[in-house]
C-alpha positions in Angstrom: -3.2 2.0 -17.5 -7.0 2.0 -17.4 -6.8 -0.9 -14.9 -6.5 -0.2 -11.2 -5.1 -3.7 -10.7 -2.4 -3.1 -13.3 -1.5 0.1 -11.6 -1.3 -1.6 -8.2 0.9 -4.4 -9.4 3.2 -2.1 -11.4 3.6 0.2 -8.3 4.2 -2.8 -6.1 6.9 -4.2 -8.4 8.6 -0.8 -8.7 8.5 -0.1 -5.0 6.2 2.9 -5.4 3.4 1.6 -3.1 3.0 3.6 0.1 0.8 3.4 3.2 1.1 7.0 4.3 -0.4 9.6 1.9 1.3 12.7 0.5 -0.2 15.4 -1.6 0.2 14.4 -5.3 0.0 10.7 -4.6 -2.3 8.5 -6.8 -4.6 6.7 -4.4 -6.2 3.3 -5.0 -9.4 2.1 -3.3 -8.6 -1.5 -2.2 -11.3 -4.1 -2.2 -8.7 -6.7 -1.1 -4.9 -6.7 -1.0 -4.8 -7.6 -4.7 -7.9 -5.9 -6.0 -7.9 -2.1 -6.5 -11.3 -0.8 -7.7 -11.0 3.0 -8.1 -8.3 5.7 -8.3 -7.7 9.4 -8.1 -5.2 12.0 -6.9 -4.6 13.2 -3.3 -4.9 17.0 -3.0 -4.8 17.4 0.8 -3.9 15.2 3.7 -5.5 15.2 7.2 -5.2 13.0 10.2 -7.7 10.3 9.1 -8.8 11.4 5.7 -7.5 12.7 2.4 -9.1 15.2 0.0 -9.0 14.0 -3.6 -9.9 14.7 -7.2 -11.5 11.7 -8.9 -12.9 10.9 -12.3 -15.7 8.6 -13.1 -17.6 9.4 -9.9 -20.6 11.4 -8.9 -22.1 13.4 -6.0 -23.0 10.2 -4.2 -19.5 8.9 -4.4 -20.0 6.1 -6.9 -16.9 4.7 -8.6 -19.0 4.4 -11.7 -20.2 8.0 -12.1 -20.5 10.7 -14.7 -18.0 13.3 -13.8 -14.8 14.6 -12.1 -15.4 15.7 -8.5 -13.4 16.8 -5.4 -14.1 14.3 -2.6 -12.9 13.4 0.9 -12.1 9.8 1.8 -11.0 8.1 5.0 -7.5 6.7 4.5 -8.4 3.2 5.8 -8.8 0.9 2.8 -6.6 3.0 0.5 -3.2 2.5 -0.9 -1.0 5.3 -2.3 1.3 5.4 -5.3 4.2 7.8 -5.1 6.1 8.3 -8.3 9.9 9.0 -7.9 10.9 12.7 -8.4 
């Protein structure tokens, strides 16, 4: 889906929503518990942050950018979708 909110609700319904990140998870930036505003893929997990690859961003970290970038984000305010293997 192109909609972060649709991804959030689908993951919640299917039991795929997680609070602890793993490499390969899809992350959602949460504006509120029901409003996800940006997404990407977790590439590395640290104690308080994750490294990510994100589209539609830029060097300044905008969620409305012009490219695909590797970034680092604090895990606070993120939700994680883990697909079943």
